[in-house]
PDB file of N, CA, C and O in Angstrom:
ATOM      1  N   MET A   1      -0.218   7.131  -3.857  1.00  0.00           N
ATOM      2  CA  MET A   1       0.571   6.403  -2.888  1.00  0.00           C
ATOM      3  C   MET A   1      -0.011   5.017  -2.580  1.00  0.00           C
ATOM      4  O   MET A   1       0.763   4.059  -2.556  1.00  0.00           O
ATOM      5  N   PRO A   2      -1.306   4.843  -2.345  1.00  0.00           N
ATOM      6  CA  PRO A   2      -1.817   3.515  -1.986  1.00  0.00           C
ATOM      7  C   PRO A   2      -1.569   2.456  -3.051  1.00  0.00           C
ATOM      8  O   PRO A   2      -1.680   1.263  -2.769  1.00  0.00           O
ATOM      9  N   GLU A   3      -1.235   2.870  -4.265  1.00  0.00           N
ATOM     10  CA  GLU A   3      -0.940   1.881  -5.295  1.00  0.00           C
ATOM     11  C   GLU A   3       0.394   1.202  -5.028  1.00  0.00           C
ATOM     12  O   GLU A   3       0.612   0.079  -5.483  1.00  0.00           O
ATOM     13  N   GLU A   4       1.303   1.868  -4.288  1.00  0.00           N
ATOM     14  CA  GLU A   4       2.643   1.346  -4.053  1.00  0.00           C
ATOM     15  C   GLU A   4       2.860   0.867  -2.621  1.00  0.00           C
ATOM     16  O   GLU A   4       3.564  -0.120  -2.401  1.00  0.00           O
ATOM     17  N   ILE A   5       2.271   1.546  -1.654  1.00  0.00           N
ATOM     18  CA  ILE A   5       2.477   1.220  -0.243  1.00  0.00           C
ATOM     19  C   ILE A   5       1.242   1.642   0.541  1.00  0.00           C
ATOM     20  O   ILE A   5       0.627   2.663   0.235  1.00  0.00           O
ATOM     21  N   SER A   6       0.886   0.870   1.535  1.00  0.00           N
ATOM     22  CA  SER A   6      -0.237   1.222   2.397  1.00  0.00           C
ATOM     23  C   SER A   6       0.297   1.671   3.747  1.00  0.00           C
ATOM     24  O   SER A   6       1.265   1.109   4.259  1.00  0.00           O
ATOM     25  N   ILE A   7      -0.332   2.677   4.316  1.00  0.00           N
ATOM     26  CA  ILE A   7       0.080   3.213   5.611  1.00  0.00           C
ATOM     27  C   ILE A   7      -1.118   3.183   6.546  1.00  0.00           C
ATOM     28  O   ILE A   7      -2.224   3.577   6.175  1.00  0.00           O
ATOM     29  N   VAL A   8      -0.882   2.705   7.773  1.00  0.00           N
ATOM     30  CA  VAL A   8      -1.938   2.612   8.778  1.00  0.00           C
ATOM     31  C   VAL A   8      -1.449   3.270  10.053  1.00  0.00           C
ATOM     32  O   VAL A   8      -0.329   3.025  10.501  1.00  0.00           O
ATOM     33  N   GLY A   9      -2.295   4.105  10.632  1.00  0.00           N
ATOM     34  CA  GLY A   9      -1.978   4.737  11.908  1.00  0.00           C
ATOM     35  C   GLY A   9      -2.720   4.045  13.031  1.00  0.00           C
ATOM     36  O   GLY A   9      -3.350   3.006  12.834  1.00  0.00           O
ATOM     37  N   ILE A  10      -2.636   4.634  14.206  1.00  0.00           N
ATOM     38  CA  ILE A  10      -3.325   4.073  15.366  1.00  0.00           C
ATOM     39  C   ILE A  10      -3.937   5.206  16.180  1.00  0.00           C
ATOM     40  O   ILE A  10      -3.403   6.314  16.205  1.00  0.00           O
ATOM     41  N   ASP A  11      -5.034   4.935  16.832  1.00  0.00           N
ATOM     42  CA  ASP A  11      -5.781   5.829  17.729  1.00  0.00           C
ATOM     43  C   ASP A  11      -6.842   6.658  17.031  1.00  0.00           C
ATOM     44  O   ASP A  11      -7.609   7.334  17.716  1.00  0.00           O
ATOM     45  N   ASP A  12      -6.931   6.647  15.723  1.00  0.00           N
ATOM     46  CA  ASP A  12      -7.969   7.374  14.984  1.00  0.00           C
ATOM     47  C   ASP A  12      -8.114   8.822  15.442  1.00  0.00           C
ATOM     48  O   ASP A  12      -9.225   9.296  15.679  1.00  0.00           O
ATOM     49  N   ILE A  13      -6.987   9.522  15.566  1.00  0.00           N
ATOM     50  CA  ILE A  13      -7.045  10.933  15.945  1.00  0.00           C
ATOM     51  C   ILE A  13      -7.697  11.729  14.820  1.00  0.00           C
ATOM     52  O   ILE A  13      -7.714  11.284  13.672  1.00  0.00           O
ATOM     53  N   SER A  14      -8.231  12.897  15.143  1.00  0.00           N
ATOM     54  CA  SER A  14      -8.975  13.687  14.153  1.00  0.00           C
ATOM     55  C   SER A  14      -8.103  14.067  12.957  1.00  0.00           C
ATOM     56  O   SER A  14      -8.613  14.218  11.847  1.00  0.00           O
ATOM     57  N   LEU A  15      -6.809  14.221  13.168  1.00  0.00           N
ATOM     58  CA  LEU A  15      -5.904  14.584  12.072  1.00  0.00           C
ATOM     59  C   LEU A  15      -5.886  13.520  10.976  1.00  0.00           C
ATOM     60  O   LEU A  15      -5.646  13.838   9.811  1.00  0.00           O
ATOM     61  N   SER A  16      -6.137  12.259  11.336  1.00  0.00           N
ATOM     62  CA  SER A  16      -6.111  11.190  10.334  1.00  0.00           C
ATOM     63  C   SER A  16      -7.204  11.365   9.280  1.00  0.00           C
ATOM     64  O   SER A  16      -7.087  10.839   8.173  1.00  0.00           O
ATOM     65  N   ARG A  17      -8.258  12.097   9.616  1.00  0.00           N
ATOM     66  CA  ARG A  17      -9.321  12.370   8.641  1.00  0.00           C
ATOM     67  C   ARG A  17      -9.023  13.598   7.786  1.00  0.00           C
ATOM     68  O   ARG A  17      -9.660  13.822   6.756  1.00  0.00           O
ATOM     69  N   LEU A  18      -8.047  14.390   8.227  1.00  0.00           N
ATOM     70  CA  LEU A  18      -7.751  15.641   7.541  1.00  0.00           C
ATOM     71  C   LEU A  18      -6.556  15.548   6.600  1.00  0.00           C
ATOM     72  O   LEU A  18      -6.370  16.427   5.759  1.00  0.00           O
ATOM     73  N   THR A  19      -5.743  14.504   6.724  1.00  0.00           N
ATOM     74  CA  THR A  19      -4.571  14.376   5.862  1.00  0.00           C
ATOM     75  C   THR A  19      -4.993  13.985   4.453  1.00  0.00           C
ATOM     76  O   THR A  19      -6.121  13.543   4.231  1.00  0.00           O
ATOM     77  N   ARG A  20      -4.072  14.153   3.501  1.00  0.00           N
ATOM     78  CA  ARG A  20      -4.327  13.713   2.129  1.00  0.00           C
ATOM     79  C   ARG A  20      -3.227  12.765   1.732  1.00  0.00           C
ATOM     80  O   ARG A  20      -2.079  13.204   1.658  1.00  0.00           O
ATOM     81  N   PRO A  21      -3.476  11.532   1.477  1.00  0.00           N
ATOM     82  CA  PRO A  21      -4.779  10.891   1.558  1.00  0.00           C
ATOM     83  C   PRO A  21      -5.202  10.687   3.019  1.00  0.00           C
ATOM     84  O   PRO A  21      -4.371  10.697   3.928  1.00  0.00           O
ATOM     85  N   LYS A  22      -6.491  10.503   3.218  1.00  0.00           N
ATOM     86  CA  LYS A  22      -6.994  10.256   4.563  1.00  0.00           C
ATOM     87  C   LYS A  22      -6.388   8.955   5.082  1.00  0.00           C
ATOM     88  O   LYS A  22      -6.321   7.960   4.361  1.00  0.00           O
ATOM     89  N   LEU A  23      -5.945   8.975   6.348  1.00  0.00           N
ATOM     90  CA  LEU A  23      -5.171   7.878   6.912  1.00  0.00           C
ATOM     91  C   LEU A  23      -6.046   6.751   7.450  1.00  0.00           C
ATOM     92  O   LEU A  23      -6.918   6.977   8.289  1.00  0.00           O
ATOM     93  N   THR A  24      -5.807   5.542   6.962  1.00  0.00           N
ATOM     94  CA  THR A  24      -6.417   4.346   7.555  1.00  0.00           C
ATOM     95  C   THR A  24      -5.846   4.201   8.959  1.00  0.00           C
ATOM     96  O   THR A  24      -4.657   4.444   9.167  1.00  0.00           O
ATOM     97  N   THR A  25      -6.666   3.813   9.917  1.00  0.00           N
ATOM     98  CA  THR A  25      -6.210   3.778  11.298  1.00  0.00           C
ATOM     99  C   THR A  25      -6.942   2.714  12.105  1.00  0.00           C
ATOM    100  O   THR A  25      -7.975   2.194  11.682  1.00  0.00           O
ATOM    101  N   VAL A  26      -6.400   2.406  13.253  1.00  0.00           N
ATOM    102  CA  VAL A  26      -7.050   1.501  14.198  1.00  0.00           C
ATOM    103  C   VAL A  26      -7.633   2.365  15.307  1.00  0.00           C
ATOM    104  O   VAL A  26      -6.908   3.089  15.990  1.00  0.00           O
ATOM    105  N   ALA A  27      -8.941   2.284  15.480  1.00  0.00           N
ATOM    106  CA  ALA A  27      -9.621   3.060  16.523  1.00  0.00           C
ATOM    107  C   ALA A  27      -9.622   2.254  17.814  1.00  0.00           C
ATOM    108  O   ALA A  27     -10.064   1.105  17.842  1.00  0.00           O
ATOM    109  N   ASN A  28      -9.127   2.864  18.871  1.00  0.00           N
ATOM    110  CA  ASN A  28      -9.096   2.232  20.188  1.00  0.00           C
ATOM    111  C   ASN A  28     -10.141   2.872  21.089  1.00  0.00           C
ATOM    112  O   ASN A  28     -10.334   4.086  21.032  1.00  0.00           O
ATOM    113  N   PRO A  29     -10.817   2.090  21.915  1.00  0.00           N
ATOM    114  CA  PRO A  29     -11.834   2.642  22.822  1.00  0.00           C
ATOM    115  C   PRO A  29     -11.173   3.253  24.065  1.00  0.00           C
ATOM    116  O   PRO A  29     -11.178   2.640  25.133  1.00  0.00           O
ATOM    117  N   THR A  30     -10.613   4.445  23.929  1.00  0.00           N
ATOM    118  CA  THR A  30      -9.857   5.044  25.030  1.00  0.00           C
ATOM    119  C   THR A  30     -10.723   5.309  26.259  1.00  0.00           C
ATOM    120  O   THR A  30     -10.251   5.169  27.388  1.00  0.00           O
ATOM    121  N   GLY A  31     -11.978   5.690  26.054  1.00  0.00           N
ATOM    122  CA  GLY A  31     -12.869   5.910  27.189  1.00  0.00           C
ATOM    123  C   GLY A  31     -13.096   4.625  27.966  1.00  0.00           C
ATOM    124  O   GLY A  31     -13.040   4.615  29.195  1.00  0.00           O
ATOM    125  N   ALA A  32     -13.354   3.540  27.245  1.00  0.00           N
ATOM    126  CA  ALA A  32     -13.570   2.237  27.886  1.00  0.00           C
ATOM    127  C   ALA A  32     -12.298   1.763  28.580  1.00  0.00           C
ATOM    128  O   ALA A  32     -12.373   1.149  29.645  1.00  0.00           O
ATOM    129  N   ALA A  33     -11.138   2.033  28.002  1.00  0.00           N
ATOM    130  CA  ALA A  33      -9.869   1.637  28.623  1.00  0.00           C
ATOM    131  C   ALA A  33      -9.672   2.384  29.936  1.00  0.00           C
ATOM    132  O   ALA A  33      -9.243   1.800  30.931  1.00  0.00           O
ATOM    133  N   GLY A  34      -9.983   3.666  29.934  1.00  0.00           N
ATOM    134  CA  GLY A  34      -9.862   4.455  31.167  1.00  0.00           C
ATOM    135  C   GLY A  34     -10.802   3.960  32.255  1.00  0.00           C
ATOM    136  O   GLY A  34     -10.411   3.832  33.416  1.00  0.00           O
ATOM    137  N   ARG A  35     -12.041   3.681  31.874  1.00  0.00           N
ATOM    138  CA  ARG A  35     -13.006   3.159  32.856  1.00  0.00           C
ATOM    139  C   ARG A  35     -12.561   1.810  33.413  1.00  0.00           C
ATOM    140  O   ARG A  35     -12.678   1.563  34.614  1.00  0.00           O
ATOM    141  N   ALA A  36     -12.055   0.943  32.549  1.00  0.00           N
ATOM    142  CA  ALA A  36     -11.588  -0.363  33.000  1.00  0.00           C
ATOM    143  C   ALA A  36     -10.411  -0.220  33.961  1.00  0.00           C
ATOM    144  O   ALA A  36     -10.332  -0.950  34.949  1.00  0.00           O
ATOM    145  N   ALA A  37      -9.502   0.703  33.686  1.00  0.00           N
ATOM    146  CA  ALA A  37      -8.351   0.916  34.568  1.00  0.00           C
ATOM    147  C   ALA A  37      -8.799   1.402  35.946  1.00  0.00           C
ATOM    148  O   ALA A  37      -8.309   0.924  36.969  1.00  0.00           O
ATOM    149  N   VAL A  38      -9.725   2.347  35.963  1.00  0.00           N
ATOM    150  CA  VAL A  38     -10.235   2.855  37.244  1.00  0.00           C
ATOM    151  C   VAL A  38     -10.968   1.748  37.987  1.00  0.00           C
ATOM    152  O   VAL A  38     -10.788   1.598  39.196  1.00  0.00           O
ATOM    153  N   ASP A  39     -11.788   0.973  37.293  1.00  0.00           N
ATOM    154  CA  ASP A  39     -12.498  -0.146  37.933  1.00  0.00           C
ATOM    155  C   ASP A  39     -11.521  -1.133  38.570  1.00  0.00           C
ATOM    156  O   ASP A  39     -11.746  -1.597  39.687  1.00  0.00           O
ATOM    157  N   MET A  40     -10.432  -1.457  37.858  1.00  0.00           N
ATOM    158  CA  MET A  40      -9.448  -2.392  38.409  1.00  0.00           C
ATOM    159  C   MET A  40      -8.762  -1.804  39.633  1.00  0.00           C
ATOM    160  O   MET A  40      -8.542  -2.510  40.617  1.00  0.00           O
ATOM    161  N   LEU A  41      -8.421  -0.514  39.582  1.00  0.00           N
ATOM    162  CA  LEU A  41      -7.797   0.123  40.742  1.00  0.00           C
ATOM    163  C   LEU A  41      -8.728   0.095  41.948  1.00  0.00           C
ATOM    164  O   LEU A  41      -8.304  -0.202  43.065  1.00  0.00           O
ATOM    165  N   LEU A  42      -9.987   0.405  41.715  1.00  0.00           N
ATOM    166  CA  LEU A  42     -10.947   0.413  42.815  1.00  0.00           C
ATOM    167  C   LEU A  42     -11.199  -0.994  43.348  1.00  0.00           C
ATOM    168  O   LEU A  42     -11.360  -1.182  44.553  1.00  0.00           O
ATOM    169  N   GLN A  43     -11.232  -1.961  42.473  1.00  0.00           N
ATOM    170  CA  GLN A  43     -11.505  -3.340  42.865  1.00  0.00           C
ATOM    171  C   GLN A  43     -10.350  -3.950  43.655  1.00  0.00           C
ATOM    172  O   GLN A  43     -10.576  -4.697  44.608  1.00  0.00           O
ATOM    173  N   HIS A  44      -9.121  -3.638  43.267  1.00  0.00           N
ATOM    174  CA  HIS A  44      -7.961  -4.287  43.872  1.00  0.00           C
ATOM    175  C   HIS A  44      -7.294  -3.428  44.935  1.00  0.00           C
ATOM    176  O   HIS A  44      -6.421  -3.922  45.648  1.00  0.00           O
ATOM    177  N   GLY A  45      -7.661  -2.192  45.065  1.00  0.00           N
ATOM    178  CA  GLY A  45      -7.121  -1.332  46.119  1.00  0.00           C
ATOM    179  C   GLY A  45      -5.612  -1.272  46.109  1.00  0.00           C
ATOM    180  O   GLY A  45      -4.993  -0.992  45.082  1.00  0.00           O
ATOM    181  N   ASP A  46      -5.015  -1.543  47.283  1.00  0.00           N
ATOM    182  CA  ASP A  46      -3.559  -1.453  47.430  1.00  0.00           C
ATOM    183  C   ASP A  46      -2.818  -2.674  46.893  1.00  0.00           C
ATOM    184  O   ASP A  46      -1.591  -2.656  46.797  1.00  0.00           O
ATOM    185  N   ASP A  47      -3.545  -3.732  46.544  1.00  0.00           N
ATOM    186  CA  ASP A  47      -2.906  -4.942  46.020  1.00  0.00           C
ATOM    187  C   ASP A  47      -2.600  -4.744  44.541  1.00  0.00           C
ATOM    188  O   ASP A  47      -3.466  -4.976  43.697  1.00  0.00           O
ATOM    189  N   ARG A  48      -1.401  -4.325  44.220  1.00  0.00           N
ATOM    190  CA  ARG A  48      -1.007  -4.000  42.835  1.00  0.00           C
ATOM    191  C   ARG A  48      -0.521  -5.232  42.071  1.00  0.00           C
ATOM    192  O   ARG A  48      -0.075  -5.104  40.930  1.00  0.00           O
ATOM    193  N   ARG A  49      -0.597  -6.416  42.669  1.00  0.00           N
ATOM    194  CA  ARG A  49      -0.076  -7.626  42.042  1.00  0.00           C
ATOM    195  C   ARG A  49      -1.150  -8.395  41.287  1.00  0.00           C
ATOM    196  O   ARG A  49      -1.008  -9.600  41.079  1.00  0.00           O
ATOM    197  N   THR A  50      -2.183  -7.749  40.887  1.00  0.00           N
ATOM    198  CA  THR A  50      -3.280  -8.437  40.202  1.00  0.00           C
ATOM    199  C   THR A  50      -2.859  -8.906  38.811  1.00  0.00           C
ATOM    200  O   THR A  50      -1.995  -8.305  38.174  1.00  0.00           O
ATOM    201  N   THR A  51      -3.471  -9.964  38.365  1.00  0.00           N
ATOM    202  CA  THR A  51      -3.245 -10.452  37.003  1.00  0.00           C
ATOM    203  C   THR A  51      -4.530 -10.298  36.184  1.00  0.00           C
ATOM    204  O   THR A  51      -4.741 -11.006  35.199  1.00  0.00           O
ATOM    205  N   ALA A  52      -5.370  -9.376  36.602  1.00  0.00           N
ATOM    206  CA  ALA A  52      -6.632  -9.148  35.895  1.00  0.00           C
ATOM    207  C   ALA A  52      -6.354  -8.727  34.460  1.00  0.00           C
ATOM    208  O   ALA A  52      -5.390  -8.013  34.186  1.00  0.00           O
ATOM    209  N   GLN A  53      -7.199  -9.172  33.559  1.00  0.00           N
ATOM    210  CA  GLN A  53      -7.071  -8.810  32.153  1.00  0.00           C
ATOM    211  C   GLN A  53      -8.401  -8.285  31.636  1.00  0.00           C
ATOM    212  O   GLN A  53      -9.470  -8.746  32.036  1.00  0.00           O
ATOM    213  N   VAL A  54      -8.314  -7.321  30.747  1.00  0.00           N
ATOM    214  CA  VAL A  54      -9.497  -6.742  30.117  1.00  0.00           C
ATOM    215  C   VAL A  54      -9.272  -6.788  28.615  1.00  0.00           C
ATOM    216  O   VAL A  54      -8.198  -6.424  28.136  1.00  0.00           O
ATOM    217  N   THR A  55     -10.261  -7.226  27.881  1.00  0.00           N
ATOM    218  CA  THR A  55     -10.192  -7.233  26.419  1.00  0.00           C
ATOM    219  C   THR A  55     -11.136  -6.162  25.899  1.00  0.00           C
ATOM    220  O   THR A  55     -12.323  -6.153  26.223  1.00  0.00           O
ATOM    221  N   LEU A  56     -10.595  -5.262  25.092  1.00  0.00           N
ATOM    222  CA  LEU A  56     -11.384  -4.178  24.522  1.00  0.00           C
ATOM    223  C   LEU A  56     -11.466  -4.341  23.010  1.00  0.00           C
ATOM    224  O   LEU A  56     -10.522  -4.811  22.375  1.00  0.00           O
ATOM    225  N   GLN A  57     -12.582  -3.955  22.450  1.00  0.00           N
ATOM    226  CA  GLN A  57     -12.808  -4.079  21.012  1.00  0.00           C
ATOM    227  C   GLN A  57     -12.165  -2.910  20.275  1.00  0.00           C
ATOM    228  O   GLN A  57     -12.407  -1.753  20.617  1.00  0.00           O
ATOM    229  N   THR A  58     -11.350  -3.206  19.269  1.00  0.00           N
ATOM    230  CA  THR A  58     -10.792  -2.171  18.403  1.00  0.00           C
ATOM    231  C   THR A  58     -11.464  -2.258  17.043  1.00  0.00           C
ATOM    232  O   THR A  58     -12.159  -3.229  16.743  1.00  0.00           O
ATOM    233  N   GLU A  59     -11.254  -1.243  16.229  1.00  0.00           N
ATOM    234  CA  GLU A  59     -11.881  -1.218  14.902  1.00  0.00           C
ATOM    235  C   GLU A  59     -10.886  -0.687  13.877  1.00  0.00           C
ATOM    236  O   GLU A  59     -10.253   0.346  14.096  1.00  0.00           O
ATOM    237  N   LEU A  60     -10.751  -1.391  12.767  1.00  0.00           N
ATOM    238  CA  LEU A  60      -9.936  -0.915  11.660  1.00  0.00           C
ATOM    239  C   LEU A  60     -10.796   0.012  10.816  1.00  0.00           C
ATOM    240  O   LEU A  60     -11.815  -0.399  10.261  1.00  0.00           O
ATOM    241  N   VAL A  61     -10.370   1.277  10.726  1.00  0.00           N
ATOM    242  CA  VAL A  61     -11.101   2.283   9.950  1.00  0.00           C
ATOM    243  C   VAL A  61     -10.343   2.472   8.642  1.00  0.00           C
ATOM    244  O   VAL A  61      -9.307   3.136   8.610  1.00  0.00           O
ATOM    245  N   ILE A  62     -10.860   1.890   7.566  1.00  0.00           N
ATOM    246  CA  ILE A  62     -10.167   1.929   6.278  1.00  0.00           C
ATOM    247  C   ILE A  62     -10.501   3.229   5.559  1.00  0.00           C
ATOM    248  O   ILE A  62     -11.662   3.561   5.317  1.00  0.00           O
ATOM    249  N   ARG A  63      -9.437   3.949   5.229  1.00  0.00           N
ATOM    250  CA  ARG A  63      -9.589   5.203   4.479  1.00  0.00           C
ATOM    251  C   ARG A  63      -8.717   5.121   3.222  1.00  0.00           C
ATOM    252  O   ARG A  63      -8.461   4.033   2.707  1.00  0.00           O
ATOM    253  N   ASP A  64      -8.272   6.261   2.744  1.00  0.00           N
ATOM    254  CA  ASP A  64      -7.600   6.324   1.441  1.00  0.00           C
ATOM    255  C   ASP A  64      -6.128   5.908   1.434  1.00  0.00           C
ATOM    256  O   ASP A  64      -5.560   5.733   0.355  1.00  0.00           O
ATOM    257  N   SER A  65      -5.490   5.743   2.595  1.00  0.00           N
ATOM    258  CA  SER A  65      -4.046   5.459   2.603  1.00  0.00           C
ATOM    259  C   SER A  65      -3.714   3.980   2.434  1.00  0.00           C
ATOM    260  O   SER A  65      -2.547   3.593   2.502  1.00  0.00           O
ATOM    261  N   THR A  66      -4.729   3.158   2.215  1.00  0.00           N
ATOM    262  CA  THR A  66      -4.469   1.745   1.945  1.00  0.00           C
ATOM    263  C   THR A  66      -5.087   1.367   0.609  1.00  0.00           C
ATOM    264  O   THR A  66      -6.184   1.803   0.258  1.00  0.00           O
ATOM    265  N   GLY A  67      -4.359   0.554  -0.115  1.00  0.00           N
ATOM    266  CA  GLY A  67      -4.846   0.092  -1.401  1.00  0.00           C
ATOM    267  C   GLY A  67      -5.224  -1.369  -1.317  1.00  0.00           C
ATOM    268  O   GLY A  67      -5.141  -1.976  -0.249  1.00  0.00           O
ATOM    269  N   PRO A  68      -5.633  -1.932  -2.423  1.00  0.00           N
ATOM    270  CA  PRO A  68      -5.969  -3.356  -2.422  1.00  0.00           C
ATOM    271  C   PRO A  68      -4.715  -4.204  -2.235  1.00  0.00           C
ATOM    272  O   PRO A  68      -3.607  -3.781  -2.566  1.00  0.00           O
ATOM    273  N   ALA A  69      -4.905  -5.386  -1.709  1.00  0.00           N
ATOM    274  CA  ALA A  69      -3.782  -6.307  -1.529  1.00  0.00           C
ATOM    275  C   ALA A  69      -3.216  -6.669  -2.897  1.00  0.00           C
ATOM    276  O   ALA A  69      -3.967  -6.805  -3.862  1.00  0.00           O
ATOM    277  N   PRO A  70      -1.896  -6.827  -2.986  1.00  0.00           N
ATOM    278  CA  PRO A  70      -1.291  -7.202  -4.262  1.00  0.00           C
ATOM    279  C   PRO A  70      -1.746  -8.601  -4.685  1.00  0.00           C
ATOM    280  O   PRO A  70      -2.032  -9.459  -3.850  1.00  0.00           O
ATOM    281  N   THR A  71      -1.805  -8.802  -5.980  1.00  0.00           N
ATOM    282  CA  THR A  71      -2.163 -10.120  -6.498  1.00  0.00           C
ATOM    283  C   THR A  71      -0.928 -10.769  -7.092  1.00  0.00           C
ATOM    284  O   THR A  71       0.064 -10.095  -7.370  1.00  0.00           O
ATOM    285  N   GLY A  72      -0.987 -12.044  -7.282  1.00  0.00           N
ATOM    286  CA  GLY A  72       0.139 -12.752  -7.890  1.00  0.00           C
ATOM    287  C   GLY A  72       1.108 -13.274  -6.848  1.00  0.00           C
ATOM    288  O   GLY A  72       0.751 -13.464  -5.685  1.00  0.00           O
ATOM    289  N   LYS A  73       2.333 -13.501  -7.278  1.00  0.00           N
ATOM    290  CA  LYS A  73       3.362 -14.085  -6.445  1.00  0.00           C
ATOM    291  C   LYS A  73       3.789 -13.106  -5.352  1.00  0.00           C
ATOM    292  O   LYS A  73       4.016 -11.931  -5.638  1.00  0.00           O
ATOM    293  N   PRO A  74       3.903 -13.578  -4.081  1.00  0.00           N
ATOM    294  CA  PRO A  74       4.342 -12.695  -3.001  1.00  0.00           C
ATOM    295  C   PRO A  74       5.807 -12.273  -3.200  1.00  0.00           C
ATOM    296  O   PRO A  74       6.615 -13.016  -3.757  1.00  0.00           O
ATOM    297  N   HIS A  75       6.115 -11.085  -2.738  1.00  0.00           N
ATOM    298  CA  HIS A  75       7.469 -10.563  -2.826  1.00  0.00           C
ATOM    299  C   HIS A  75       8.308 -11.129  -1.693  1.00  0.00           C
ATOM    300  O   HIS A  75       7.801 -11.328  -0.589  1.00  0.00           O
ATOM    301  N   THR A  76       9.574 -11.390  -1.949  1.00  0.00           N
ATOM    302  CA  THR A  76      10.476 -11.834  -0.906  1.00  0.00           C
ATOM    303  C   THR A  76      11.664 -10.898  -0.849  1.00  0.00           C
ATOM    304  O   THR A  76      12.043 -10.292  -1.851  1.00  0.00           O
ATOM    305  N   VAL A  77      12.244 -10.786   0.328  1.00  0.00           N
ATOM    306  CA  VAL A  77      13.414  -9.934   0.517  1.00  0.00           C
ATOM    307  C   VAL A  77      14.623 -10.840   0.673  1.00  0.00           C
ATOM    308  O   VAL A  77      14.620 -11.744   1.509  1.00  0.00           O
ATOM    309  N   LYS A  78      15.660 -10.603  -0.130  1.00  0.00           N
ATOM    310  CA  LYS A  78      16.894 -11.396  -0.050  1.00  0.00           C
ATOM    311  C   LYS A  78      17.926 -10.605   0.719  1.00  0.00           C
ATOM    312  O   LYS A  78      18.081  -9.397   0.535  1.00  0.00           O
ATOM    313  N   GLU A  79      18.623 -11.308   1.578  1.00  0.00           N
ATOM    314  CA  GLU A  79      19.684 -10.649   2.381  1.00  0.00           C
ATOM    315  C   GLU A  79      21.009 -10.728   1.704  1.00  0.00           C
ATOM    316  O   GLU A  79      22.003 -10.231   2.232  1.00  0.00           O
TER     317      GLU A  79
END
């Protein structure tokens, strides 16, 4: 399959390591996201109009469901 199409999932759930081929995925720091949400709630209390932003680091976990990028002329879709 990776020779024809690449598939990427999200959240790096344990099932992504068990599928065949193993699924390439984006790992999200769910624990850090939860802590940041609680911190913002505690910091802002009843004022729900905050514009606070948090940036969390994600990671692309490359496994077997992605192949190399195609070489040569890019493909175009005609309508």
